[in-house]
C-alpha positions, 0 to 999 in steps of 0.5 A: 082669317076672313079679314086677312083674306079680304085684305089680300083681295083688296091688295090684289085688286089695287095692284091690278088696277095700278098695273092697268093704269100703267099699261094704258099710260105706256100704250099712250106714250108708245102711240105718241112716240111711234111715227105713223106707218105712212106720211098720210096717217096723220093728215088731219093734223096741220101746222098750228095757226098760232105758229104760222102767224108768228113773226118767227115763222114769217121771217124764216119762210121769207128767207127760205123763199128768197134763197130758193128764188135766187138759186133757181134764177141763177141756174136759168139766167142764160136761158132767161136772157135769150127768152126775153130777146125772143119775146120782145122781138129784138131785131138783132136776134129775130133771125134765130126765132123759129129755128130748131137750134135758135136758142143755142145759136142765140146763146153762142152769138151772145157769148161771141160778142159779149163773153160769158158775162153777156149771158148773165146781163141783167142778172144782178138786177134779177137777184135784187128783184127775185129775193124779195119777190120769191120771199114775199111770194112764199111768205104770202102763200103760207099766211094766206093758205093758213087763213083760207085753209085752216084745216084739212076739211077745207083742203080743196083745189079751188082754195089752193088755187086762190091761195097761190094766185093771191100770193103771186099778186102780192109779191108782184105788186111790191117788186114789179119796178125791179122787173121792168129794169131787169127786162130793159137791161136784158133787152139791150145788146152790145151792138146797141150800146150799154147803159148803166143801171142809173141811166136805165132808171132815168130813161124809164122815168123820163120816157114820154110818147110823141105828142100826137096833138101837134098834128092837129095844129099843122097847116096840112092836118087832115080831117075836120076840126071835130075829128081832130078833137076826137083823135086828140082825146084818144091820144091823151087817154092812151098816153096819160100819165106821160112820165114819172114812177108810173113808167116803172109799171109798164105792163103791170095789168097783164102781169097781174092777169098772168100771175093769177093763173101762173102762181095759182096753178104753180102752187096747186099743181105742186101741192097736188103732186106732193100729195100723190107722191106721199100716197101710202102705196108709194110713200116708202119710196118717195119720202124721207124718214122723219127726224126727231126735231121734225115740226109737228103736223108737217108731213114727211119731206119728199126725197130729192128726185120726187121734190124736183119732179113735183116742182118741174111738173108745176112749172110746166103746167103754170107756164102753159096757162099764163104764157100768152099774157107774159108775151104781151107783158114783155112787149109792153115793158120794152115799149119805151125802148122801141118805137115812139114810146107810145103807151100801148094798152093790152088790147093794142099790144095783143092786136099788134102781136096778132098782125105780126105773127098770128096765133103763134106770136103769143107763144114765141119762145115757149120752147125755151120757156119750157126748157127754162121753167122746168128746172126753175120751178123744180129748183125753187120748190126743192130749195124752199122745202129744204130751207124750211127743214134747215130753218126748222119750220 
C-alpha cells in the first residue's frame, strides 16, 4: 500500500512537471506569434546585418530606389524645367522671375511655344540619370547605415546625418555627367534652337574658354610684361583643363557641398518624422497592421498620408539647407551655354550672383523649389517604402 501511494505521488509529480513545461512552451510560442502592442515595442530589433549586406537585399533596394526616383521626377518634371530656367537666368524667361504668378506664366509660355512636350524637355535624360542616381542613393544609404548604425544603441541624429550625406555623395559621383546633360537640354528654348542629345554631348566635350593669353601678345596690350605674365598664370589656372570629359563635371564641387546637407538632412528628417509618427500614442492611427510575411526586425509601415507627410517635411527642410549651393551649381553647369565659356570657380560664381541680385539671388526660384520638392520627396520616400514591401525587404 505505501508503495502504491508513493507511485501515485510520483506519477502526479511527473504529470504536473510535464504540464508546467507544456505551459511554458505554449506561453513562449504565444509571445512569439503575437505582434507587439505598438510598432515601437520591438525597437531593439534591427534588420540582420547579414541580410542587409546580401546581394539579394542590395539589388532589391536599388530597384526600389530607382523606381521611386523615376515616379517622383515624372510628377514634378514641368516644375523642374521652369526652375532650371529661373536659376540659370535664361534671358527669355528672366521677365517672369519675382512675379507672384511667374511660374504659371512661364509654364504657359513654354506650352504655347513648344506644346506639352516642352514642359518635359530633357525628361528622358532625367529618367536615364534618376534611376541609377536614386537607386544608388537608397542602396548606399541602406548599406552605409548598417555599418554606422549596427543597432539601436548607435541610433543618433549625427549618425543618420552622416549616413545620408555619404549616400548622396556616392550617388552624385556616379551620375553627375547625366545631370549636366539634362540641365543643358532643359536650358535651351525653341527660339534659341534645339540641339539633339548627341550634339549636346559633343558641345559640352569640346567647349573651350577664350584664350586670354592672346591679349598679352597684342601690340596694344596694357600693363608691363610682369603683369601680363601674372594675368596669364591666373587665366591658365582658371581654365585648366580646357576640354574633355572633365567638362561633364562642371559645378561638381558645389554639388558635393550641396549634397552633404541636402541628402543628410533629407534622410535625417524623414527617419525622425517616421519615428514620431510611430510613437505609441499615435501608432494606431498612423501605421498599418503587420502582415504574416513582414520582414523581421522591420517596424510597421506607415499609412499613405503619414508617409507622404514625412517625406514632404524631409524635402522642405533639406531644400532650404542646400538651396544657395544649388543655385551656384546651376550657374556653373550652364557656363558653356552663356558667356565665353570661362570656367568659373565657386567663389567667382557666388560673387557674380551677389553683384547681380544680392542676397536674394541665392534664393531665386526657391518658391518653385518648395512647390516642387514637397511632392518630389513625398512621392520618392512613399514609393520607396511601398516598393520595399512589394519586394519583401
